[in-house]
Every structure is written in structure tokens, then in C-alpha cells.
C-alpha positions as CSV (number, residue, x, y, z in Angstrom):
1,X,0.0,0.0,0.0
2,X,2.8,2.4,0.9
3,X,4.7,1.7,-2.3
4,X,1.5,2.2,-4.3
5,X,1.1,5.6,-2.7
6,X,4.7,6.4,-3.6
7,X,4.1,5.4,-7.2
8,X,1.0,7.5,-7.5
9,X,2.8,10.5,-5.9
10,X,5.8,10.1,-8.3
11,X,3.5,9.9,-11.3
12,X,1.6,12.9,-10.1
13,X,4.8,14.9,-9.5
14,X,6.1,14.0,-13.0
15,X,3.0,15.4,-14.5
16,X,3.4,18.7,-12.7
17,X,6.3,21.0,-13.2
18,X,6.3,22.8,-9.9
19,X,7.1,19.7,-7.8
20,X,10.1,17.5,-8.2
21,X,9.6,13.7,-7.9
22,X,12.4,13.6,-5.3
23,X,10.4,15.9,-3.0
24,X,7.4,13.6,-3.3
25,X,9.5,10.5,-2.6
26,X,11.0,12.2,0.5
27,X,7.6,13.3,1.7
28,X,6.2,9.7,1.4
29,X,9.2,8.2,3.0
30,X,8.9,10.5,6.0
31,X,5.2,9.7,6.3
32,X,5.9,6.0,6.1
33,X,8.6,6.2,8.8
34,X,6.2,8.2,11.0
35,X,3.5,5.6,10.5
36,X,5.8,2.7,11.2
37,X,7.2,4.4,14.3
38,X,3.6,4.9,15.6
39,X,2.8,1.2,14.9
40,X,6.0,0.1,16.7
41,X,5.1,2.3,19.7
42,X,1.6,0.8,19.8
43,X,3.1,-2.7,19.7
44,X,5.5,-2.0,22.5
45,X,2.6,-0.5,24.6
46,X,0.4,-3.5,23.9
47,X,3.2,-5.8,24.8
48,X,3.7,-4.0,28.1
49,X,0.0,-4.2,28.9
50,X,0.1,-8.0,28.2
51,X,3.2,-8.6,30.3
52,X,2.2,-6.5,33.3
53,X,-0.5,-8.8,34.6
54,X,1.7,-11.8,34.0
55,X,4.6,-10.3,36.0
56,X,2.2,-9.2,38.8
57,X,0.7,-12.7,38.9
58,X,4.1,-14.4,39.1
59,X,5.2,-12.0,41.8
60,X,2.1,-12.8,43.8
61,X,2.6,-16.5,43.3
62,X,6.3,-16.3,44.4
63,X,5.2,-14.3,47.5
64,X,2.6,-17.0,48.4
65,X,5.2,-19.8,48.0
66,X,7.7,-18.0,50.3
67,X,5.2,-17.9,53.2
């Protein structure tokens, strides 16, 4: 999907004289990196939310076994 957007942007930039295709490529790459960074951040946050109860449960279990 990202590469299709790049291709459309490059084709559009080539048809216009006021925008260089390199500018369009840079803009799409920046947008792609921003999106992938947000997705990665969401994955890390979700992973922390999944691990937190597991760690708390294992800590409680260890505390019960120590008694």
C-alpha cells in the first residue's frame, strides 16, 4: 500500500512541473517512517500491557510460596 502511494505520488509529480519527484519521494518516506514508528510504539505499549498482569501474577505466586 505504501509503495502504491509512492508510485502515484511520483507519477503525479512528474505530470506537474512545480514539484520534483524527489520531493514527493522524501515526503512519502517521511510519512511512512512516521506511521511505522507509531505502529511500533503501539506494539510496545500493547506488549507491556500484556506482560504487566503476568509479571504481577508471578510476583504474587512467588510471595505465596515464600510464606
